[in-house]
N, C-alpha and C positions, 0 to 999 in steps of 0.2 A: 526162727526169726518171726516176730510178731507181724501180722498182716496190717498194712496201713488202711485206715478208713478210706472209703470210696472217694471223698473230695480230695484227699491228699494224693491218691493214686492219679486222679485226673490232673492235679497240679503238677505232679512229677512228669507226666507225659508232655505237658505244655512246656515246662521249663527245660526239658532235655534238649530242645532244639534252639534254645536261646543262648546268646553269648553272655558270659559273665560281665556284669557291669562293674568296672573298676571303682572301688571305694575304699575298702580297708584291706591292708595286707597283713596276713599273719605270716611273718618271716620265719622260715625254718631252714635247716641245713639241707642243701641239695648235694648230689654226688660230686665230690670235689675232684675226682679223677685220680690218676696214679700219683704216688708220692706225697699226697696230702695227709695230714695228721688230724685234721678236724674239718667239719663241713664248711663249705663256702657260704658266702652271704652272711646272714645273721648267725647268732650262736646256735649251738645244738638245741637249746631249749626254746629259742624263738622269741620274737617280740611282735608287738602289734603296731604297725605304722604303714603309711604309704598307700598302695593301690588296691589290692584284692584280698578278701578274707580267704586264706587257704591257698597254698601253692597248688600247682597242677597235680592231679592224682597220679601222674606218671613220674613225679619227682620224689625220689626216695631220700630218707635221712640217713641211710646206711653210709658209714664212713669206711673208706678203703685206703690201704697203704701198701705199696709194693716194695719189695727188697730183693736183692740177688740179681741173677741174670748174667753175670760175667762182665767183661769189659766192653762188649759191643753196645751200640746205642739201641735203646728199646725201639721196637717197631711202632709204626703209627696205627696199626690195626690189631684186632684181636684174633684169637684162635678160631679155627673152624672145627667143629666137633666131627670126629670120624664117623660116629653113628648119626646118620641123617634123620633118624626117627626120634632122637633125644630132644626133649624140650624142657627147659628150666621152668619153674613155676611161673604162671602168668600173673598171679597176684598174691598178696598177703596183707596183713594188718600191721600198722606201725603207730607208735605214740605220736600225737600231733601237738597237743596244747596242754599246758597246766591250767588249773582252775582260773587263776588270775589272768592268764593270757586270753583264754576264751571269753571271759567276762568283759575284759577291756575291749577286745576286738568287736564283740557283738554290740556293745553299747555305742561304738563309733559307726556302726552300719547305718546307712540311709534306708529308707523304706523300700526302694526298688532293688537294693543290692541282694546278690545271691551267693550262697556258700556251697561248694561242692561237698556233699556228704559222702558220696561214692560215685560210681560210674553211672552217669545219666541222671542222677538224683541230686537236685539242688534245693536248698532251703533258704527261705527269706528270714529276716530278723525275727518275725513273730513266732515262727516255729522253733527257732533256737531258744528264744526266751521261754516259750511254753515248756519245752522239753527239759532244759538244763538250768533255768532260773526258777520256774514255778513248779517243776517236778511233775508235769503232766505225763502220765504213762501211755498216752495214746500214740506218741510219736517215737518212743525210744524204749528199748529193753532195759536201759539203765538210766531212768530219769533222775535228775539231781535237783536239789534246792540251792539257789544262789551259786550255781556252778561248782558246788563242793569246795568253795573257798575255805581254806583252813585245813583241808584234808590232804593227805599225801597220795598222789597218784596223777594220772593224766588221761585226757580224752584221746582215744585211738580212732583211726579210720583206715579204709582200704587203700592200698597202693598197687598200681599196675606197672609191669615192665613196659617201657616205651615201645619195644618192638612187638609186643603182643596186646597192645591196648585196644585193638579192634577185633580181637578174637573172642568168641563166646565164652571161653573158659574164665574170663574175668568176672562173669556173673556168679561164679562160685564164691566170690567175696562180696556177698550181698548185704552183710551186716551194716546198718547205719553207724554213724559215729557213736561211740560208746565209752563209758567210764571204766577204767581199770585201776585197781589199787596199786600202789608203788611196790616194786620188787617182784611182781608176778607177771607171767605171760598169760594172756586170755585163753580160756578154754573153749576156743571156737575152731571149727575146721579152717584150715589155711592160716592159722596163727603162725607167726614166724618161728623158725627153728634154726639150729646151726646149719643144717643141710640147705635150707633156703638161702642163708647167707653165703654158704660155699658156692652155690650155683650162681648167685649174684656176682661173687668175686671172679668166677670163671670168665665172665665177659670183660673184666677189668685187667686180666692178665696181658701184659705187653712183653712178649719174648723178644730176644735180640733179632735184628734183621738177619736173614740167612744169606749173608755175603760170603760165599765159599772161596777158599784159596785154590787157585789153579796153577799147575806147572806142566808145560811151559806157559808163561804168561803172554799176553798179547795175542798171538796166533798159534792155534794148534796145527799139527801136521797130519795129513791123511795117513791112516793106519798106525800112527804112533800114539800110544796111550797118553791121555791127559790125566794127570794125578789130581785128585780132589781130596781136600781135608779141611777140618775145622779144628782150630787150636783149643785145647782144654781151658785156656784162660778166657775164651770168648763165650763159650756156652756152658752155663751153670744153672742149677735149679733156680726157679723164680717162685717167690712166695707172695701171696696177696692176703692181707688180713682184713676181714670185713667185720664190723661191729655195729650194733644197733643202739644208739644212745638211749639212755633212760631204761635200759633192760640189761640183764646179765648175759645177753646172747652175743657170741662172736664165732667166727670160723676162720681158720688159716688154710687157704688153698695153695697147694704146691704143684708146680709144673716141672717135671723132670725130663730132659731130652733123652730119648731112647733110640732114635734112628734117623738117618738122612736118606731120602729117596731122590734119585736123579732121573730126570726125563730129558734126553739129549736135545729134543726139538726137531728131530728128523729120524726117519726110519733107517737112514744110511749111517747107522752107528751101533755100537755094542757097548754095554755097560759092565762094570766090574763092581760087585758081583753081577751075574746075569739078570738078577731080579731088579737091580738098581737100588736095592736097599742096603745101605752101609750102616752097620750097628755102631753103637757108642762103645768105645774102648773102656777098659777098667779105670783109666785115669781121667775119664770124661771127655777125651778127644774123639774125633771121628776121622777115620781114614789114617793114612800115614804121610807125613811130609815127604816131598820129593827129595831124593838124594842124587848128587851128581853121579852120572854113569848108569842110572836106572831107567833111562828113557825107553828102552825096549822091553822092560819087564812089565808083567801084568800088575797093576797097582791093586792094593786091597780095596780101594774105592776110587773109581774113575770112569773115564769114557774114552773110546777110540772112535773117531769119526772116519768114515769110509769114503766120503766124498767131500771135495772142497766146497766152500761157500761161493756162490756166484753173485757177489755184489751185496747181498743181504746176509747179515750174520745169523747163525742159528740161535734160537731162543732156548737157552738151557734153563730148565726149571729145577729148583732145589727146594724141597720141602722137608722140614724137620718135624718129626712126630714127638709130641710131648705127653708123657703119662701124668694124669691128674689125680691127686689124692687130697683129702682134707681131714682136719681134726678141729674140734670145737668144744663148746661149753659142756661141762660134765663128763668129759672123756669121750664124747661122741666122735665118730670117725667113719670114713668110707672112701669110695672111689667115684669119680665122675668119668664120662667118656674121654678117651684120648683126644687130643687136639692137634691140628697141624697148622703150620704157618709156611707159606710158599712165597718165594721170590723168583724173579726171572732176570737173567743177565745174558748179554750178548757174547757169543763165541764165534770168532772168525777162524776158518780152517783153510790152510794153504796146501798146494801140491809141492812135492820136492822136485825141483828142476835139475836136470842133469844134461851135460853136453858130451857127446861122443866125438872123438877126433880120430 
């Protein structure tokens, strides 16, 4: 990356502590959430109108769409990675504006307005004009004349994950806004890849809530096994497709349920199997539904409570492990760390009362 002249570096330090002055909005697609087929807000290509030039650098244009998951309602939260050391990419580059859009937005800026070039670096109107209208190479590695109007391509800039926006790794995406010809991905470190999109999609996966079936229902009985199962119609693979508009890049991330783990909520209990890990059956179900007359048998998946609840129910934790894989542009594919989703439900346990005469 070209080093900025000393006056520009000083200006950057001063502007990094200033708030953006609302003036011109460059509308662009933000993450629409699950089930959406196109970005929210303006169109994927964007428009120039309203408040601020450039959306926040933590707003991505990546479009996501989820499908599958079975009949249960999707959960309100995402998966927790089993590997605590895994971190998805902190930042990458994305297309932001066409030549006409950047030109129109820049011309509408007032003298004191600022544009977020990347993290902590904001430019005023004069620098944008010098770099992209007049073609001054002092401020950009890809200076353009008249914003490259008439040419096919877009101006790109860095984007950060919202949950990592304050981490030093975002400085790896230090390239200022730059021009990229249409149909190509920039040859910069931290350029977007199918794997970057797959990791982005990981956060958008919404698996079904882990509401397990219990038998007997209502109250369990001391020393009698409580059968636990999940119907095959409830838990099925979940897929999330993520694509980056104005590029050929996409990834389809798939979450496959592979195990259910039970924690009874008390030490006075034993699980079946002893590990508390109930595998997924060949048909996609977990455990075996309770059948009449099987109350004293050991279930393939279940719990036996050894002490009655004393006013407060036990908090039974059930977590499903999901195996994560992805495939994307050009036949790329791979695996991401398994994820888990946990829910808690109340279990009341009663003693069997008997009367001797």
